[in-house]
py3Dmol code that shows the C-alpha trace and the ligand (Angstrom):
import py3Dmol

protein = """\
ATOM      1  CA  MET A   1      50.201 -96.143 103.701  1.00  0.00           C
ATOM      2  CA  SER A   2      51.290 -92.647 104.341  1.00  0.00           C
ATOM      3  CA  GLY A   3      48.527 -90.740 102.472  1.00  0.00           C
ATOM      4  CA  ARG A   4      46.398 -88.697 104.893  1.00  0.00           C
ATOM      5  CA  TYR A   5      43.548 -87.554 102.632  1.00  0.00           C
ATOM      6  CA  GLU A   6      40.808 -89.855 101.464  1.00  0.00           C
ATOM      7  CA  ARG A   7      42.383 -92.538 103.521  1.00  0.00           C
ATOM      8  CA  ALA A   8      40.308 -92.740 106.634  1.00  0.00           C
ATOM      9  CA  PRO A   9      40.290 -96.527 106.875  1.00  0.00           C
ATOM     10  CA  LEU A  10      43.828 -96.816 108.149  1.00  0.00           C
ATOM     11  CA  ALA A  11      43.031 -94.592 111.094  1.00  0.00           C
ATOM     12  CA  LYS A  12      39.991 -96.516 112.219  1.00  0.00           C
ATOM     13  CA  PRO A  13      40.680 -99.178 114.834  1.00  0.00           C
ATOM     14  CA  VAL A  14      38.254-101.638 113.148  1.00  0.00           C
ATOM     15  CA  ARG A  15      40.078-101.558 109.859  1.00  0.00           C
ATOM     16  CA  LEU A  16      43.353-101.640 111.693  1.00  0.00           C
ATOM     17  CA  ALA A  17      42.323-104.917 113.206  1.00  0.00           C
ATOM     18  CA  TYR A  18      41.501-106.188 109.887  1.00  0.00           C
ATOM     19  CA  ARG A  19      44.841-105.226 108.520  1.00  0.00           C
ATOM     20  CA  VAL A  20      46.588-106.903 111.370  1.00  0.00           C
ATOM     21  CA  CYS A  21      44.572-110.082 110.610  1.00  0.00           C
ATOM     22  CA  THR A  22      45.686-110.106 107.057  1.00  0.00           C
ATOM     23  CA  MET A  23      49.342-110.461 108.080  1.00  0.00           C
ATOM     24  CA  PRO A  24      50.637-113.960 107.649  1.00  0.00           C
ATOM     25  CA  ARG A  25      49.421-116.096 110.510  1.00  0.00           C
ATOM     26  CA  ARG A  26      52.234-116.627 112.994  1.00  0.00           C
ATOM     27  CA  GLY A  27      52.140-117.669 116.529  1.00  0.00           C
ATOM     28  CA  LYS A  28      53.337-115.358 119.232  1.00  0.00           C
ATOM     29  CA  ILE A  29      57.027-115.668 119.672  1.00  0.00           C
ATOM     30  CA  THR A  30      57.863-116.222 123.336  1.00  0.00           C
ATOM     31  CA  ILE A  31      60.933-116.936 125.352  1.00  0.00           C
ATOM     32  CA  GLY A  32      59.909-120.616 124.923  1.00  0.00           C
ATOM     33  CA  THR A  33      60.261-120.160 121.146  1.00  0.00           C
ATOM     34  CA  LEU A  34      63.636-118.692 121.525  1.00  0.00           C
ATOM     35  CA  ARG A  35      64.807-121.470 123.942  1.00  0.00           C
ATOM     36  CA  ALA A  36      63.572-124.037 121.405  1.00  0.00           C
ATOM     37  CA  ARG A  37      65.525-122.257 118.651  1.00  0.00           C
ATOM     38  CA  LYS A  38      68.699-122.552 120.618  1.00  0.00           C
ATOM     39  CA  ARG A  39      68.037-126.208 121.414  1.00  0.00           C
ATOM     40  CA  GLU A  40      67.328-126.871 117.755  1.00  0.00           C
ATOM     41  CA  SER A  41      70.223-124.780 116.471  1.00  0.00           C
ATOM     42  CA  GLN A  42      67.821-122.580 114.585  1.00  0.00           C
ATOM     43  CA  LYS A  43      68.988-118.946 114.520  1.00  0.00           C
ATOM     44  CA  ILE A  44      66.899-116.062 115.836  1.00  0.00           C
ATOM     45  CA  SER A  45      66.544-112.829 113.864  1.00  0.00           C
ATOM     46  CA  MET A  46      66.312-109.547 115.688  1.00  0.00           C
ATOM     47  CA  LEU A  47      66.368-105.971 114.339  1.00  0.00           C
ATOM     48  CA  THR A  48      66.026-102.656 116.161  1.00  0.00           C
ATOM     49  CA  CYS A  49      62.687-100.952 115.509  1.00  0.00           C
ATOM     50  CA  TYR A  50      61.469 -97.617 116.695  1.00  0.00           C
ATOM     51  CA  ASP A  51      57.917 -97.125 115.132  1.00  0.00           C
ATOM     52  CA  TYR A  52      54.668 -98.789 114.254  1.00  0.00           C
ATOM     53  CA  ALA A  53      54.934 -98.818 110.385  1.00  0.00           C
ATOM     54  CA  THR A  54      58.318-100.385 110.405  1.00  0.00           C
ATOM     55  CA  ALA A  55      57.204-102.912 113.015  1.00  0.00           C
ATOM     56  CA  ARG A  56      54.363-104.012 110.769  1.00  0.00           C
ATOM     57  CA  LEU A  57      56.802-104.609 107.933  1.00  0.00           C
ATOM     58  CA  MET A  58      59.212-106.574 110.091  1.00  0.00           C
ATOM     59  CA  GLN A  59      56.482-108.801 111.485  1.00  0.00           C
ATOM     60  CA  GLU A  60      55.174-109.327 108.049  1.00  0.00           C
ATOM     61  CA  ALA A  61      58.650-110.301 106.817  1.00  0.00           C
ATOM     62  CA  GLY A  62      58.956-112.789 109.653  1.00  0.00           C
ATOM     63  CA  VAL A  63      61.596-111.077 111.839  1.00  0.00           C
ATOM     64  CA  ASP A  64      61.464-112.965 115.092  1.00  0.00           C
ATOM     65  CA  SER A  65      62.301-110.265 117.637  1.00  0.00           C
ATOM     66  CA  LEU A  66      62.245-106.452 117.695  1.00  0.00           C
ATOM     67  CA  LEU A  67      64.418-104.411 119.980  1.00  0.00           C
ATOM     68  CA  VAL A  68      63.300-100.947 120.824  1.00  0.00           C
ATOM     69  CA  GLY A  69      66.889 -99.877 121.207  1.00  0.00           C
ATOM     70  CA  ASP A  70      68.283 -96.787 122.776  1.00  0.00           C
ATOM     71  CA  THR A  71      70.187 -96.405 119.514  1.00  0.00           C
ATOM     72  CA  TYR A  72      67.002 -94.427 118.766  1.00  0.00           C
ATOM     73  CA  GLY A  73      68.887 -91.518 120.307  1.00  0.00           C
ATOM     74  CA  GLU A  74      71.576 -91.747 117.690  1.00  0.00           C
ATOM     75  CA  VAL A  75      69.847 -92.862 114.478  1.00  0.00           C
ATOM     76  CA  CYS A  76      66.491 -91.011 114.931  1.00  0.00           C
ATOM     77  CA  LEU A  77      67.244 -88.055 117.237  1.00  0.00           C
ATOM     78  CA  GLY A  78      70.744 -87.328 115.981  1.00  0.00           C
ATOM     79  CA  HIS A  79      72.542 -87.447 119.312  1.00  0.00           C
ATOM     80  CA  ASN A  80      76.195 -88.621 119.298  1.00  0.00           C
ATOM     81  CA  SER A  81      75.481 -91.248 122.032  1.00  0.00           C
ATOM     82  CA  THR A  82      72.592 -93.137 123.394  1.00  0.00           C
ATOM     83  CA  LEU A  83      72.757 -91.305 126.815  1.00  0.00           C
ATOM     84  CA  PRO A  84      70.083 -88.651 126.224  1.00  0.00           C
ATOM     85  CA  VAL A  85      67.238 -91.040 125.621  1.00  0.00           C
ATOM     86  CA  THR A  86      64.539 -90.963 128.197  1.00  0.00           C
ATOM     87  CA  LEU A  87      62.320 -93.698 129.681  1.00  0.00           C
ATOM     88  CA  ASP A  88      58.989 -92.194 128.878  1.00  0.00           C
ATOM     89  CA  HIS A  89      59.965 -91.715 125.279  1.00  0.00           C
ATOM     90  CA  MET A  90      61.306 -95.243 124.938  1.00  0.00           C
ATOM     91  CA  VAL A  91      58.109 -96.728 126.454  1.00  0.00           C
ATOM     92  CA  THR A  92      55.963 -94.755 124.006  1.00  0.00           C
ATOM     93  CA  LEU A  93      58.088 -96.208 121.139  1.00  0.00           C
ATOM     94  CA  ALA A  94      57.654 -99.628 122.556  1.00  0.00           C
ATOM     95  CA  GLU A  95      53.831 -99.101 122.616  1.00  0.00           C
ATOM     96  CA  ALA A  96      53.829 -98.157 118.934  1.00  0.00           C
ATOM     97  CA  VAL A  97      56.138-101.069 117.954  1.00  0.00           C
ATOM     98  CA  ARG A  98      53.901-103.533 119.843  1.00  0.00           C
ATOM     99  CA  ARG A  99      50.892-102.247 118.011  1.00  0.00           C
ATOM    100  CA  GLY A 100      52.584-102.953 114.716  1.00  0.00           C
ATOM    101  CA  ALA A 101      54.086-106.353 115.634  1.00  0.00           C
ATOM    102  CA  PRO A 102      51.787-108.178 118.093  1.00  0.00           C
ATOM    103  CA  SER A 103      53.497-111.525 117.653  1.00  0.00           C
ATOM    104  CA  ALA A 104      57.123-110.500 117.699  1.00  0.00           C
ATOM    105  CA  TYR A 105      59.278-111.024 120.712  1.00  0.00           C
ATOM    106  CA  LEU A 106      59.571-107.437 121.947  1.00  0.00           C
ATOM    107  CA  VAL A 107      62.541-106.214 123.818  1.00  0.00           C
ATOM    108  CA  GLY A 108      62.621-102.794 125.584  1.00  0.00           C
ATOM    109  CA  ASP A 109      66.038-101.217 126.056  1.00  0.00           C
ATOM    110  CA  MET A 110      66.374 -99.476 129.358  1.00  0.00           C
ATOM    111  CA  PRO A 111      67.913 -96.040 129.007  1.00  0.00           C
ATOM    112  CA  TYR A 112      70.957 -94.684 130.831  1.00  0.00           C
ATOM    113  CA  LEU A 113      70.446 -94.431 134.644  1.00  0.00           C
ATOM    114  CA  THR A 114      67.037 -95.943 134.639  1.00  0.00           C
ATOM    115  CA  TYR A 115      68.387 -99.120 136.362  1.00  0.00           C
ATOM    116  CA  GLN A 116      71.952 -98.389 137.544  1.00  0.00           C
ATOM    117  CA  VAL A 117      70.910 -96.282 140.589  1.00  0.00           C
ATOM    118  CA  SER A 118      69.090 -98.990 142.516  1.00  0.00           C
ATOM    119  CA  PRO A 119      67.287-102.266 142.113  1.00  0.00           C
ATOM    120  CA  GLU A 120      64.020-100.600 143.210  1.00  0.00           C
ATOM    121  CA  ASP A 121      64.376 -98.005 140.398  1.00  0.00           C
ATOM    122  CA  ALA A 122      65.211-100.797 137.945  1.00  0.00           C
ATOM    123  CA  ILE A 123      62.138-102.750 138.835  1.00  0.00           C
ATOM    124  CA  ARG A 124      59.794 -99.762 138.678  1.00  0.00           C
ATOM    125  CA  ASN A 125      61.204 -98.461 135.329  1.00  0.00           C
ATOM    126  CA  ALA A 126      61.207-101.972 133.806  1.00  0.00           C
ATOM    127  CA  GLY A 127      57.657-102.321 134.843  1.00  0.00           C
ATOM    128  CA  ALA A 128      56.749 -99.436 132.515  1.00  0.00           C
ATOM    129  CA  PHE A 129      58.158-101.350 129.574  1.00  0.00           C
ATOM    130  CA  MET A 130      56.318-104.478 130.596  1.00  0.00           C
ATOM    131  CA  SER A 131      52.968-103.004 131.328  1.00  0.00           C
ATOM    132  CA  ARG A 132      52.597 -99.908 129.231  1.00  0.00           C
ATOM    133  CA  GLY A 133      54.958-101.016 126.498  1.00  0.00           C
ATOM    134  CA  GLN A 134      53.779-104.665 126.420  1.00  0.00           C
ATOM    135  CA  CYS A 135      57.325-105.838 126.023  1.00  0.00           C
ATOM    136  CA  ASP A 136      58.259-109.468 126.458  1.00  0.00           C
ATOM    137  CA  CYS A 137      61.455-108.577 128.170  1.00  0.00           C
ATOM    138  CA  ILE A 138      63.774-105.692 128.933  1.00  0.00           C
ATOM    139  CA  LYS A 139      67.514-105.246 128.143  1.00  0.00           C
ATOM    140  CA  VAL A 140      70.073-103.872 130.522  1.00  0.00           C
ATOM    141  CA  GLU A 141      73.841-103.079 129.881  1.00  0.00           C
ATOM    142  CA  VAL A 142      75.474-104.951 132.741  1.00  0.00           C
ATOM    143  CA  ASP A 143      78.469-106.617 134.306  1.00  0.00           C
ATOM    144  CA  ARG A 144      79.008-108.332 137.703  1.00  0.00           C
ATOM    145  CA  ARG A 145      78.486-104.985 139.568  1.00  0.00           C
ATOM    146  CA  LEU A 146      74.787-105.200 138.619  1.00  0.00           C
ATOM    147  CA  VAL A 147      74.176-108.767 139.422  1.00  0.00           C
ATOM    148  CA  LYS A 148      71.959-107.817 142.416  1.00  0.00           C
ATOM    149  CA  THR A 149      69.825-105.569 140.164  1.00  0.00           C
ATOM    150  CA  VAL A 150      69.299-108.289 137.602  1.00  0.00           C
ATOM    151  CA  GLU A 151      68.399-110.740 140.453  1.00  0.00           C
ATOM    152  CA  ALA A 152      65.906-108.272 141.859  1.00  0.00           C
ATOM    153  CA  MET A 153      64.231-107.758 138.522  1.00  0.00           C
ATOM    154  CA  ALA A 154      64.094-111.501 137.906  1.00  0.00           C
ATOM    155  CA  THR A 155      62.571-112.014 141.282  1.00  0.00           C
ATOM    156  CA  ALA A 156      60.104-109.361 140.421  1.00  0.00           C
ATOM    157  CA  THR A 157      59.024-111.491 137.330  1.00  0.00           C
ATOM    158  CA  ILE A 158      60.698-109.181 134.921  1.00  0.00           C
ATOM    159  CA  PRO A 159      62.435-111.000 132.080  1.00  0.00           C
ATOM    160  CA  VAL A 160      65.884-109.625 131.640  1.00  0.00           C
ATOM    161  CA  MET A 161      68.219-109.688 128.648  1.00  0.00           C
ATOM    162  CA  ALA A 162      71.786-109.043 129.894  1.00  0.00           C
ATOM    163  CA  HIS A 163      73.806-106.943 127.444  1.00  0.00           C
ATOM    164  CA  LEU A 164      77.494-107.658 127.797  1.00  0.00           C
ATOM    165  CA  GLY A 165      80.731-106.784 125.882  1.00  0.00           C
ATOM    166  CA  LEU A 166      80.652-103.297 124.461  1.00  0.00           C
ATOM    167  CA  LYS A 167      78.204-101.294 126.478  1.00  0.00           C
ATOM    168  CA  PRO A 168      77.424 -98.014 124.751  1.00  0.00           C
ATOM    169  CA  GLN A 169      75.912 -96.450 127.818  1.00  0.00           C
ATOM    170  CA  SER A 170      79.424 -96.617 129.338  1.00  0.00           C
ATOM    171  CA  ILE A 171      80.999 -94.929 126.365  1.00  0.00           C
ATOM    172  CA  ARG A 172      82.365 -92.037 128.391  1.00  0.00           C
ATOM    173  CA  SER A 173      84.258 -94.381 130.666  1.00  0.00           C
ATOM    174  CA  LEU A 174      85.322 -96.822 127.957  1.00  0.00           C
ATOM    175  CA  GLY A 175      86.672 -93.926 125.826  1.00  0.00           C
ATOM    176  CA  GLY A 176      85.393 -95.260 122.496  1.00  0.00           C
ATOM    177  CA  TYR A 177      83.550 -97.961 120.612  1.00  0.00           C
ATOM    178  CA  ARG A 178      86.031-100.752 120.413  1.00  0.00           C
ATOM    179  CA  THR A 179      85.830-104.564 120.441  1.00  0.00           C
ATOM    180  CA  GLN A 180      85.758-105.935 124.120  1.00  0.00           C
ATOM    181  CA  GLY A 181      87.513-109.010 125.225  1.00  0.00           C
ATOM    182  CA  LYS A 182      90.332-109.298 122.815  1.00  0.00           C
ATOM    183  CA  GLU A 183      92.726-110.148 125.589  1.00  0.00           C
ATOM    184  CA  ALA A 184      92.459-113.365 127.518  1.00  0.00           C
ATOM    185  CA  VAL A 185      91.951-111.831 130.996  1.00  0.00           C
ATOM    186  CA  GLU A 186      89.327-109.318 129.732  1.00  0.00           C
ATOM    187  CA  ALA A 187      87.642-112.157 127.800  1.00  0.00           C
ATOM    188  CA  LEU A 188      87.602-114.333 130.980  1.00  0.00           C
ATOM    189  CA  ARG A 189      85.815-111.602 132.811  1.00  0.00           C
ATOM    190  CA  ILE A 190      83.084-111.387 130.191  1.00  0.00           C
ATOM    191  CA  VAL A 191      82.658-115.282 130.306  1.00  0.00           C
ATOM    192  CA  GLU A 192      82.285-115.035 134.051  1.00  0.00           C
ATOM    193  CA  ASP A 193      79.901-112.051 133.843  1.00  0.00           C
ATOM    194  CA  ALA A 194      77.760-114.090 131.425  1.00  0.00           C
ATOM    195  CA  LYS A 195      77.575-116.963 133.831  1.00  0.00           C
ATOM    196  CA  MET A 196      76.758-114.578 136.698  1.00  0.00           C
ATOM    197  CA  MET A 197      73.910-113.048 134.731  1.00  0.00           C
ATOM    198  CA  GLU A 198      72.412-116.405 133.919  1.00  0.00           C
ATOM    199  CA  GLU A 199      72.761-117.493 137.527  1.00  0.00           C
ATOM    200  CA  ALA A 200      71.010-114.206 138.532  1.00  0.00           C
ATOM    201  CA  GLY A 201      67.982-115.106 136.355  1.00  0.00           C
ATOM    202  CA  ALA A 202      68.656-113.390 133.005  1.00  0.00           C
ATOM    203  CA  ILE A 203      66.556-115.163 130.380  1.00  0.00           C
ATOM    204  CA  ALA A 204      68.798-114.089 127.517  1.00  0.00           C
ATOM    205  CA  LEU A 205      72.144-112.507 126.777  1.00  0.00           C
ATOM    206  CA  LEU A 206      73.125-109.999 124.178  1.00  0.00           C
ATOM    207  CA  LEU A 207      76.874-109.902 123.241  1.00  0.00           C
ATOM    208  CA  GLU A 208      78.017-106.643 121.514  1.00  0.00           C
ATOM    209  CA  ALA A 209      81.331-106.311 119.741  1.00  0.00           C
ATOM    210  CA  VAL A 210      83.215-109.217 121.181  1.00  0.00           C
ATOM    211  CA  PRO A 211      85.528-111.500 119.210  1.00  0.00           C
ATOM    212  CA  VAL A 212      83.934-114.406 117.266  1.00  0.00           C
ATOM    213  CA  GLU A 213      85.769-117.038 119.472  1.00  0.00           C
ATOM    214  CA  LEU A 214      84.625-115.488 122.643  1.00  0.00           C
ATOM    215  CA  ALA A 215      80.975-115.303 121.517  1.00  0.00           C
ATOM    216  CA  GLN A 216      81.186-118.931 120.596  1.00  0.00           C
ATOM    217  CA  ILE A 217      82.461-119.940 123.973  1.00  0.00           C
ATOM    218  CA  ILE A 218      79.757-117.965 125.798  1.00  0.00           C
ATOM    219  CA  THR A 219      77.020-119.159 123.387  1.00  0.00           C
ATOM    220  CA  GLU A 220      78.047-122.893 123.975  1.00  0.00           C
ATOM    221  CA  SER A 221      78.403-122.598 127.696  1.00  0.00           C
ATOM    222  CA  THR A 222      75.087-120.994 128.560  1.00  0.00           C
ATOM    223  CA  GLU A 223      71.588-122.444 128.636  1.00  0.00           C
ATOM    224  CA  VAL A 224      69.901-119.128 127.620  1.00  0.00           C
ATOM    225  CA  PRO A 225      69.583-117.798 124.117  1.00  0.00           C
ATOM    226  CA  VAL A 226      72.493-115.528 123.191  1.00  0.00           C
ATOM    227  CA  ILE A 227      71.983-112.721 120.662  1.00  0.00           C
ATOM    228  CA  GLY A 228      75.048-111.371 118.939  1.00  0.00           C
ATOM    229  CA  CYS A 229      75.630-107.848 117.692  1.00  0.00           C
ATOM    230  CA  ALA A 230      78.874-107.481 115.677  1.00  0.00           C
ATOM    231  CA  SER A 231      80.090-110.676 117.408  1.00  0.00           C
ATOM    232  CA  GLY A 232      80.291-113.156 114.628  1.00  0.00           C
ATOM    233  CA  PRO A 233      78.130-116.077 113.455  1.00  0.00           C
ATOM    234  CA  TYR A 234      78.106-118.485 116.324  1.00  0.00           C
ATOM    235  CA  CYS A 235      75.604-116.753 118.586  1.00  0.00           C
ATOM    236  CA  ASP A 236      72.009-118.208 118.760  1.00  0.00           C
ATOM    237  CA  GLY A 237      70.648-115.036 117.053  1.00  0.00           C
ATOM    238  CA  GLN A 238      71.697-111.759 115.524  1.00  0.00           C
ATOM    239  CA  VAL A 239      70.636-108.149 116.122  1.00  0.00           C
ATOM    240  CA  VAL A 240      71.405-105.336 113.745  1.00  0.00           C
ATOM    241  CA  VAL A 241      70.526-101.674 113.887  1.00  0.00           C
ATOM    242  CA  LEU A 242      67.802-101.060 111.312  1.00  0.00           C
ATOM    243  CA  HIS A 243      69.359 -97.909 109.824  1.00  0.00           C
ATOM    244  CA  ASP A 244      72.668 -99.686 109.199  1.00  0.00           C
ATOM    245  CA  MET A 245      71.056-102.648 107.331  1.00  0.00           C
ATOM    246  CA  VAL A 246      68.816-100.483 105.131  1.00  0.00           C
ATOM    247  CA  GLY A 247      71.478 -97.919 104.414  1.00  0.00           C
ATOM    248  CA  TYR A 248      69.292 -95.049 105.877  1.00  0.00           C
ATOM    249  CA  GLY A 249      72.277 -93.025 107.150  1.00  0.00           C
ATOM    250  CA  GLY A 250      74.440 -92.880 104.033  1.00  0.00           C
ATOM    251  CA  GLY A 251      78.155 -93.587 103.953  1.00  0.00           C
ATOM    252  CA  HIS A 252      79.603 -97.071 104.524  1.00  0.00           C
ATOM    253  CA  PRO A 253      77.861 -99.374 107.087  1.00  0.00           C
ATOM    254  CA  PRO A 254      80.141-100.818 109.828  1.00  0.00           C
ATOM    255  CA  ARG A 255      82.037-103.873 108.792  1.00  0.00           C
ATOM    256  CA  SER A 256      79.899-106.133 110.955  1.00  0.00           C
ATOM    257  CA  VAL A 257      76.704-105.173 109.010  1.00  0.00           C
ATOM    258  CA  LYS A 258      75.386-106.423 105.715  1.00  0.00           C
ATOM    259  CA  GLN A 259      73.537-103.716 103.963  1.00  0.00           C
ATOM    260  CA  TYR A 260      70.362-105.099 102.134  1.00  0.00           C
ATOM    261  CA  VAL A 261      69.144-101.910 100.434  1.00  0.00           C
ATOM    262  CA  ASN A 262      70.470 -98.383 100.079  1.00  0.00           C
ATOM    263  CA  LEU A 263      67.553 -96.348 101.187  1.00  0.00           C
ATOM    264  CA  TYR A 264      69.652 -93.274 101.504  1.00  0.00           C
ATOM    265  CA  ASP A 265      70.170 -92.988  97.683  1.00  0.00           C
ATOM    266  CA  GLN A 266      66.640 -94.250  96.969  1.00  0.00           C
ATOM    267  CA  LEU A 267      64.992 -91.758  99.357  1.00  0.00           C
ATOM    268  CA  ILE A 268      67.080 -88.793  98.122  1.00  0.00           C
ATOM    269  CA  ASN A 269      65.984 -89.568  94.607  1.00  0.00           C
ATOM    270  CA  ALA A 270      62.439 -89.802  95.743  1.00  0.00           C
ATOM    271  CA  PHE A 271      62.470 -86.483  97.735  1.00  0.00           C
ATOM    272  CA  ARG A 272      64.235 -84.785  94.894  1.00  0.00           C
ATOM    273  CA  ALA A 273      61.678 -85.964  92.380  1.00  0.00           C
ATOM    274  CA  TYR A 274      58.911 -84.840  94.751  1.00  0.00           C
ATOM    275  CA  ALA A 275      60.499 -81.357  95.346  1.00  0.00           C
ATOM    276  CA  GLN A 276      60.801 -80.890  91.560  1.00  0.00           C
ATOM    277  CA  ASP A 277      57.303 -82.125  90.882  1.00  0.00           C
ATOM    278  CA  VAL A 278      55.879 -79.572  93.340  1.00  0.00           C
ATOM    279  CA  THR A 279      58.031 -76.560  92.244  1.00  0.00           C
ATOM    280  CA  GLU A 280      57.251 -77.375  88.535  1.00  0.00           C
ATOM    281  CA  ALA A 281      53.550 -77.883  89.277  1.00  0.00           C
ATOM    282  CA  ARG A 282      53.384 -81.629  88.210  1.00  0.00           C
ATOM    283  CA  PHE A 283      52.047 -82.625  91.583  1.00  0.00           C
ATOM    284  CA  PRO A 284      49.291 -82.861  92.618  1.00  0.00           C
ATOM    285  CA  ALA A 285      47.952 -84.052  89.256  1.00  0.00           C
ATOM    286  CA  GLU A 286      44.272 -84.585  88.517  1.00  0.00           C
ATOM    287  CA  GLU A 287      44.399 -88.168  89.771  1.00  0.00           C
ATOM    288  CA  ASN A 288      45.656 -86.892  93.137  1.00  0.00           C
ATOM    289  CA  SER A 289      42.917 -84.431  93.688  1.00  0.00           C
ATOM    290  CA  VAL A 290      39.291 -84.590  94.619  1.00  0.00           C
ATOM    291  CA  GLY A 291      36.682 -82.530  92.757  1.00  0.00           C
ATOM    292  CA  MET A 292      33.193 -81.478  93.594  1.00  0.00           C
ATOM    293  CA  ASP A 293      30.027 -82.767  91.951  1.00  0.00           C
ATOM    294  CA  ALA A 294      29.100 -80.271  89.161  1.00  0.00           C
ATOM    295  CA  LEU A 295      25.640 -79.613  90.682  1.00  0.00           C
ATOM    296  CA  GLU A 296      27.182 -78.959  94.155  1.00  0.00           C
ATOM    297  CA  LEU A 297      29.718 -76.625  92.539  1.00  0.00           C
ATOM    298  CA  GLU A 298      26.891 -74.754  90.797  1.00  0.00           C
ATOM    299  CA  GLN A 299      25.042 -74.482  94.127  1.00  0.00           C
ATOM    300  CA  LEU A 300      28.170 -73.257  95.859  1.00  0.00           C
ATOM    301  CA  ARG A 301      28.559 -70.533  93.211  1.00  0.00           C
ATOM    302  CA  VAL A 302      24.949 -69.523  93.784  1.00  0.00           C
ATOM    303  CA  LEU A 303      25.469 -69.349  97.539  1.00  0.00           C
ATOM    304  CA  LEU A 304      28.535 -67.471  97.120  1.00  0.00           C
ATOM    305  CA  GLY A 305      26.831 -65.085  94.891  1.00  0.00           C
ATOM    306  CA  LYS A 306      24.048 -64.670  97.471  1.00  0.00           C
ATOM    307  CA  SER A 307      26.487 -64.110 100.376  1.00  0.00           C
ATOM    308  CA  VAL A 308      28.680 -61.645  98.615  1.00  0.00           C
TER     309      VAL A 308
END
"""
ligand_1 = """\
8
KIV
O 70.145 -99.927 121.429
C 70.508 -100.797 120.601
O 70.063 -100.695 119.430
C 71.308 -101.937 120.919
C 71.951 -102.737 119.904
C 73.096 -102.077 119.297
C 72.183 -104.105 120.342
O 71.593 -102.104 122.063
"""
view = py3Dmol.view(width=600, height=400)
view.addModel(protein, "pdb")
view.setStyle({"model": 0}, {"cartoon": {"style": "trace"}})
view.addModel(ligand_1, "xyz")
view.setStyle({"model": 1}, {"stick": {}})
view.zoomTo()
view.show()
């Protein structure tokens, strides 16, 4: 789908609509769907997604929910934290992902300092994800200190997913990416935070890097769907960073991730073969090229002769 020449159809909206229609028919996934999954003990699949093409693949593959995560800053922009990501950039990504996956449950991740300063800021910035980005909900990294902000967003009809446990936007104050809630007192605080978020109106929780047992306690004691990230099997759903599960970044994936394909090696081989083909003049071959009709070529030669 990447060819640019002789491939006008993909760029035409009418054809795009046709392509979207050829995807397997699947109803829109809503918060109602996720709640029903929790009730019926059917797990929810979520992946991070940052672009249109990948969103199409994920929807076609039946992934329930896509998170336009601020890990974009790390895995796509090459920063060493999620902090430099901007709201405008993230909303643009959400728009693209929504175009690729109209029926997925789409979650927009609010960047650093777009919701921590004031509830008014949070509502305005979340609104951009909801209206421009066509998200189903937004995600914020919170604890009890931001309960008023979550309440204000919920009151403003913004569906909120509360991200608890390891909060990468707080990395400078945490001092490192480590499991949260390994000790009883710290674990209790996270349980209480989860309850407060639910009471403040959060429609879902995301637990990152907490022990399996703690994730199970929170999942079983809340009404809302709980998505786990590196938090064991007992959550209502799972989210994984795309680049980790497809082996895009090379090296070993984190222990919590199952790698399904090693794109790093496959893509390096493909890029190497391409570079060799070009330098050794094997690409483009005749079948990759468009020629002129013989008569038109003859005419061109005549015209060139005249104009010279
Ligand atoms: O931004 C992100 O991708 C996330 C996941 C790691 C949960 O928040």
